[in-house]
C-alpha positions in Angstrom: -0.1 0.3 0.1 1.1 3.6 -0.8 0.6 4.5 3.1 2.4 7.5 5.0 2.1 7.7 8.9 1.5 11.0 10.4 1.3 12.3 14.1 -2.1 13.9 15.0 -3.8 15.3 18.1 -1.0 17.3 20.1 -1.6 17.4 23.7 -4.4 14.8 23.6 -2.8 11.3 22.5 -0.1 12.1 20.1 -1.4 9.3 17.9 -0.1 7.9 14.6 -2.9 8.6 11.8 -2.4 6.5 8.6 -3.0 8.1 5.3 -3.4 5.4 2.3 -3.0 7.0 -1.4 -3.9 4.9 -4.4 -0.9 2.6 -5.3 -0.4 4.4 -9.0 0.0 8.1 -7.1 3.8 9.4 -6.8 3.9 10.5 -3.1 7.0 12.5 -1.6 7.0 12.9 2.1 9.2 15.6 3.2 10.5 15.0 7.0 12.5 17.3 9.1 16.3 15.9 9.2 16.5 15.9 12.9 18.3 13.7 15.4 17.6 11.4 17.6 15.4 12.8 20.7 17.2 13.7 23.9 17.5 11.6 27.0 16.9 12.7 30.5 21.0 12.5 31.2 21.2 14.5 28.1 19.0 17.0 29.5 20.5 17.0 32.7 23.9 17.8 31.0 22.7 20.7 29.3 21.1 22.0 32.1 24.4 21.8 34.1 26.5 23.3 31.4 24.5 26.4 30.0 25.9 29.1 27.9 27.5 32.0 29.0 26.1 31.9 32.5 25.9 29.7 35.7 23.5 27.1 36.0 20.0 27.6 38.1 21.6 25.8 41.2 23.8 28.9 41.5 21.8 31.7 39.7 18.6 31.2 41.7 20.9 31.2 45.5 18.9 33.7 47.6 16.5 34.5 45.5 12.8 35.1 47.0 10.6 36.2 43.9 11.9 33.2 41.2 9.5 33.5 38.1 9.4 30.7 35.3 7.8 32.1 32.1 6.1 29.1 30.0 4.8 29.0 26.7 1.0 27.9 26.7 -0.8 24.7 25.1 -0.9 26.2 21.9 2.9 25.9 21.3 3.8 22.3 21.5 6.6 22.6 23.6 7.0 19.6 26.2 7.8 21.6 29.2 6.4 18.9 31.3 9.9 17.0 30.1 12.0 19.2 31.9 10.5 21.0 34.5 11.3 18.1 37.1 15.1 18.7 36.2 14.6 22.2 36.5 12.8 22.0 39.9 16.0 20.0 41.1 18.1 22.9 40.1 16.4 25.2 42.0 16.2 23.1 45.2 19.7 22.9 44.9 19.9 26.6 45.1 17.8 26.4 48.0 14.4 27.3 46.5 11.5 24.8 47.0 8.9 24.4 44.2 6.3 26.4 46.3 8.2 29.5 46.1 8.3 29.6 42.4 5.4 31.1 40.6 5.2 29.9 37.1 3.6 32.6 34.6 1.7 31.2 31.4 2.9 33.2 28.5 -0.7 33.1 26.7 -0.3 36.5 25.2 -3.8 36.8 23.7 -4.7 33.5 23.2 -8.0 32.1 25.5 -6.9 31.4 28.9 -5.9 27.6 29.3 -8.0 25.3 31.8 -6.7 23.2 34.7 -6.3 20.3 32.5 -3.9 22.3 30.1 -1.5 23.5 32.8 -1.0 19.9 33.8 -0.4 19.0 30.4 1.8 21.7 29.9 4.0 21.9 33.6 3.4 18.1 34.2 1.6 17.0 37.5 4.3 18.1 40.1 4.9 21.5 39.0 1.2 22.4 38.7 0.7 21.1 42.1 3.5 22.4 43.8 4.4 25.6 42.3 2.1 28.8 42.3 0.7 29.4 38.6 -0.5 32.4 37.1 -2.0 32.3 33.7 -1.3 35.9 32.3 -4.2 38.5 31.9 -3.4 40.7 28.8 -5.7 43.4 30.4 -5.1 43.1 34.2 -2.4 42.7 36.7 0.1 44.7 34.6 3.3 47.2 35.2 4.2 49.9 33.1 8.0 50.0 32.5 8.2 52.5 29.5 8.8 52.1 26.5 11.3 50.9 23.8 13.3 53.0 21.1 11.0 51.6 18.5 8.3 53.5 20.3 6.6 50.0 21.7 4.8 50.4 24.9 6.1 48.2 27.4 3.5 46.9 30.0 4.0 43.6 31.5 2.7 41.1 34.2 3.3 42.1 37.5 4.8 38.9 38.6 7.6 39.4 36.1 8.0 42.9 36.6 8.3 42.1 40.5 10.5 38.9 40.4 14.2 39.4 41.6 14.9 35.9 39.0 13.3 35.6 35.8 13.7 32.6 33.7 12.0 31.3 30.6 11.0 27.9 29.0 9.7 27.8 25.6 10.5 26.3 22.0 11.7 27.7 18.7 9.6 27.4 15.4 8.9 29.2 12.5 6.4 32.2 12.8 4.7 34.8 10.7 5.9 38.0 12.6 9.3 37.2 13.9 10.5 34.8 11.3 11.4 32.5 14.2 9.7 32.4 17.7 12.0 31.6 20.5 14.6 33.6 22.5 12.9 36.9 23.4 9.8 36.2 21.9 8.5 34.2 24.9 8.2 37.9 26.6 5.7 38.7 24.1 3.1 36.3 25.8 3.7 38.2 29.3 2.7 41.9 27.8 -0.3 43.8 28.2 -2.5 43.8 24.8 -1.4 47.6 23.7 2.4 46.4 23.7 1.4 43.0 22.1 -0.9 44.8 19.7 1.9 47.4 18.8 4.6 44.7 18.1 2.6 42.9 15.6 1.1 46.2 14.1 4.7 47.5 13.4 6.9 44.8 12.7 6.3 41.8 9.9 9.1 39.3 9.3 7.3 36.3 7.0 7.1 32.6 7.9 10.7 31.3 8.5 12.3 35.0 7.6 15.3 36.6 8.6 15.6 36.5 12.3 17.5 39.6 12.7 15.1 42.0 12.5 13.8 45.1 14.3 11.1 42.7 15.7 13.7 40.9 17.2 15.5 43.6 18.3 12.4 45.3 20.0 11.7 41.9 21.7 15.4 41.8 22.7 15.2 45.2 24.5 12.0 44.5 26.4 13.2 41.1 27.2 16.6 43.3 28.9 14.1 45.5 30.4 12.1 42.8 32.4 15.6 41.0 33.1 14.9 37.9 31.3 17.9 36.3 30.2 18.3 33.0 31.4 16.0 30.7 29.3 15.5 27.1 28.2 14.9 26.4 24.4 13.5 23.2 23.1 13.2 21.8 19.6 11.1 18.9 18.8 10.8 16.6 15.9 8.0 15.5 13.7 6.8 13.3 16.6 7.0 16.3 19.3 9.9 14.5 20.9 13.0 17.2 22.2 15.9 16.7 19.9 17.6 20.0 21.1 17.5 22.1 24.0 19.5 25.1 24.5 20.2 26.2 28.0 21.6 29.9 29.4 22.0 33.1 28.2 19.7 33.4 25.0 21.3 36.5 23.6 24.5 34.6 23.0 22.9 31.1 22.0 19.9 32.3 19.8 21.5 32.3 16.4 22.8 28.8 17.1 19.3 27.9 18.0 17.9 29.2 14.8 20.8 27.9 12.4 20.0 24.1 13.8 16.4 24.9 12.9 17.4 26.0 9.4 19.3 23.0 8.7 16.7 20.2 10.3 13.4 21.9 9.0 13.8 23.8 5.5 12.2 21.6 2.8 11.9 22.2 -0.8 8.7 23.5 -2.6 6.1 21.5 -3.8 6.8 22.2 -7.2 4.7 20.2 -10.2 2.6 18.9 -7.5 -1.1 18.2 -7.9 -1.5 17.5 -4.4 -0.1 19.3 -1.4 -0.9 17.8 2.2 0.1 19.9 5.2 0.0 18.1 8.7 -1.0 20.7 11.0 0.9 18.7 14.2 2.2 19.3 16.3 0.0 22.9 16.1 -3.1 21.2 15.9 -5.1 22.0 19.2 -7.7 24.1 17.6 -8.8 25.1 14.0 -7.7 28.8 14.7 -3.9 27.6 15.2 -3.8 25.0 13.0 -4.4 27.7 10.3 -2.1 30.1 11.7 0.5 27.9 12.2 0.1 25.1 9.9 -1.0 25.8 6.4 1.9 27.8 5.0 2.5 25.0 2.5 -1.3 25.3 1.4 -1.6 29.3 1.2 2.2 30.2 0.1 3.4 27.1 -1.2 0.9 24.8 -3.4 1.3 25.6 -7.3 -1.9 26.8 -8.9 -4.4 23.9 -9.5 -3.3 21.7 -6.6 -5.8 20.1 -4.3 -4.9 21.7 -1.1 -5.5 19.1 2.1 -4.8 19.8 5.6 -4.9 17.4 8.6 -5.8 18.3 12.0 -7.0 17.2 15.0 -8.6 20.4 16.3 -9.3 18.6 19.7 -10.5 21.8 21.4 -12.7 23.1 18.7 -12.1 26.4 17.1 -9.8 27.7 19.5 -9.6 31.5 19.8 -6.7 34.4 19.2 -8.1 37.8 20.7 -5.6 39.5 18.0 -6.2 37.6 14.9 -9.7 35.9 15.5 -11.1 33.8 13.1 -13.6 35.2 10.6 -16.3 32.8 11.5 -16.3 34.3 15.2 -19.1 36.9 15.9 -18.6 40.4 14.3 -17.9 41.9 17.5 -15.0 39.7 18.4 -13.9 40.7 15.0 -14.4 44.1 14.6 -12.6 44.6 18.5 -9.4 43.0 17.1 -9.1 45.2 14.0 -10.2 48.1 16.2 -7.0 47.1 18.8 -4.8 47.0 15.8 -5.8 50.0 14.6 -5.5 52.1 17.4 -1.4 51.4 17.6 -1.3 52.5 13.5 -0.4 56.2 12.2 -1.3 57.2 8.7 2.1 55.9 7.7 2.0 52.6 9.1 -1.2 51.9 7.2 0.2 53.2 4.2 3.4 51.1 4.3 1.9 47.5 5.0 -0.1 48.4 1.8 2.7 49.0 -0.1 4.3 46.0 1.3 1.3 43.8 0.1 1.0 45.4 -3.2 4.8 44.8 -3.5 4.2 40.8 -3.0 5.1 38.6 -5.9 1.3 37.2 -7.0 1.7 34.0 -9.0 0.0 34.5 -12.4 -3.6 33.1 -12.6 -5.4 31.9 -15.6 -9.4 31.9 -15.9 -9.5 28.4 -15.2 -7.0 28.3 -11.9 -9.5 31.2 -10.2 -10.5 31.2 -7.9 -9.3 28.2 -6.2 -11.0 25.4 -4.6 -11.3 25.6 -0.8 -8.6 24.0 1.3 -9.8 20.5 2.2 -9.7 19.8 6.1 -9.2 16.1 7.4 -10.3 16.5 10.8 -9.1 13.2 13.0 -10.3 14.5 16.2 -13.4 16.8 16.8 -16.0 15.1 14.5 -18.5 18.0 15.7 -16.6 20.8 14.5 -18.2 23.2 12.4 -16.4 25.7 10.0 -18.1 28.8 8.4 -15.1 29.9 6.6 -15.2 30.3 2.9 -11.7 28.6 2.0 -11.9 25.6 4.1 -13.9 22.5 3.9 -14.2 19.7 6.5 -14.2 16.0 6.1 -14.3 13.7 8.8 -13.4 10.5 6.6 -10.1 10.3 4.6 -12.0 8.0 1.9 -13.7 11.5 1.4 -10.5 13.5 1.1 -9.5 10.9 -1.8 -12.8 11.2 -3.4 -12.7 14.8 -3.3 -9.1 14.9 -4.9 -10.2 12.6 -7.7 -12.9 14.9 -8.5 -10.8 17.9 -8.6 -8.4 16.7 -10.6 -10.3 15.3 -13.1 -9.8 11.9 -12.4 -6.1 11.7 -13.4 -4.6 8.2 -12.8 -1.1 9.2 -11.4 -0.9 12.2 -9.1 2.0 13.9 -7.7 1.3 14.2 -4.1 3.9 16.2 -1.8 3.3 15.6 2.1 4.7 18.0 4.9 4.2 15.7 7.9 4.8 18.7 10.5 4.4 21.6 8.7 4.1 24.6 11.7 8.1 23.2 12.0 8.7 23.6 8.3 10.0 26.3 5.8 10.9 26.9 2.6 14.8 28.1 2.3 
C-alpha cells in the first residue's frame, strides 16, 4: 500500500494516523532532518552546562521571588519533560517549588483550563508551584517604552520578580520569522504592547531572524531582566531533539541555525496534491490555520488540491488579536480596532505598499478562484467551520474522492506531504 503515517492530536494522545493513497500516485514525504530525541541524562547535562552563565543551582541562590515564564498549550513545547530537572536545580539553590511562580505566557490567546496546565507543566509543577495565567488586560506594570516606540506593560509577577527565567520552544513564525528567545516575553505583555509589536513589525514565515522585531523584543526582555532561558526544539513526533540553556542573547543564533538546517524543505513544484499536517499545532482550528497551513496558502502551485490534517481537539480555539472570521462580528471588529489604534496613517500606507509589492502567482481563468482547502479532521467530529476557504471532512476516503474530482480523474498524481508543517519552511 502507498501509505504515510503521521502524528495527530497534539497534547491529546499524540497518536499515529495512517493516510493511504492509491498505489499509482507518486507520494513525496518531506521529513525534517532531526537527530535522535534527547535522553533525561542529555537534558540534565545541558542544564548543568548552560551557555555564558552559571547553572540555575547557582543563579537562583538567595532569590525570594523566582518566576518561570512558560509558553502555553498552543505551542507544542513539552515543558513537562524538563520541569522535574529544573525544579531539582532550584532545590539545589535552596528554593523549593512552593516558592516558584510559573507564569503561563498566553499572550492574547484564550486562557487555558486546569487540564491544560497539567499537560504543559506536569503534575508536580502544576500542584506544587504557584501558577499564574497571564491576563493581557489586568495585573500589569508599565515599564516605559522601547526605542522602537513600543509601550511596555508587562505581567506584574514578571516585573516584580528577582529572578526571571523562560522555558519555551523555537518554531517558524509569521511575525518574527522565528519564535524562541526573547519572543517568549511577548506572551507576558499587555494588549497594547502585543498589538503594537504585531502592527509595526512583520518578517514572514521562516524569514530573517535578525530584524527590528527581534531587536524590539530583545530590548523588552532585557528590560524585564529575562536573560536565563531554556529553548527546546522538537521533531515530527513532538520529542525533544535539541535543548539550549543559558543566555539566549548569546545562543539564539545557533538555535535558529539548527532550525534552518533541520526543518527547511523544498517547494512542492509540479505537485497536483499538497498535504499539510498541522501537527504539532493542531490543538484548534485557529492555531492549525495560523501555524500549519503555510504549504497550502503560500507554497502550493496553482491547480493543486490542498489538504490539511488536524485534530482540532479543542474545537475552534481563539486568538483575541487574530480571530477567525467565523467568530461573532464583535470579536472580529474589536481585534481590528485594537490593531488600528496603534497605527498611524503612515503605518497603514507602508503595510499596503508591502502587500502590493508581494510577488503574485499568475492566474488563469481556469485556475481562479482556487477550490477551498480540504480539512481532514482526525479529532473533533462535531467541528463546524463557516470559513469560505476551508471545507471539513472526517473521512480520509471522502478526501480521496474530492481529490479525484478536483484533478479530473487523473490516474497518476504527484503528491507532496509536509508531515509537521508548523515546524517547516522554505529556504
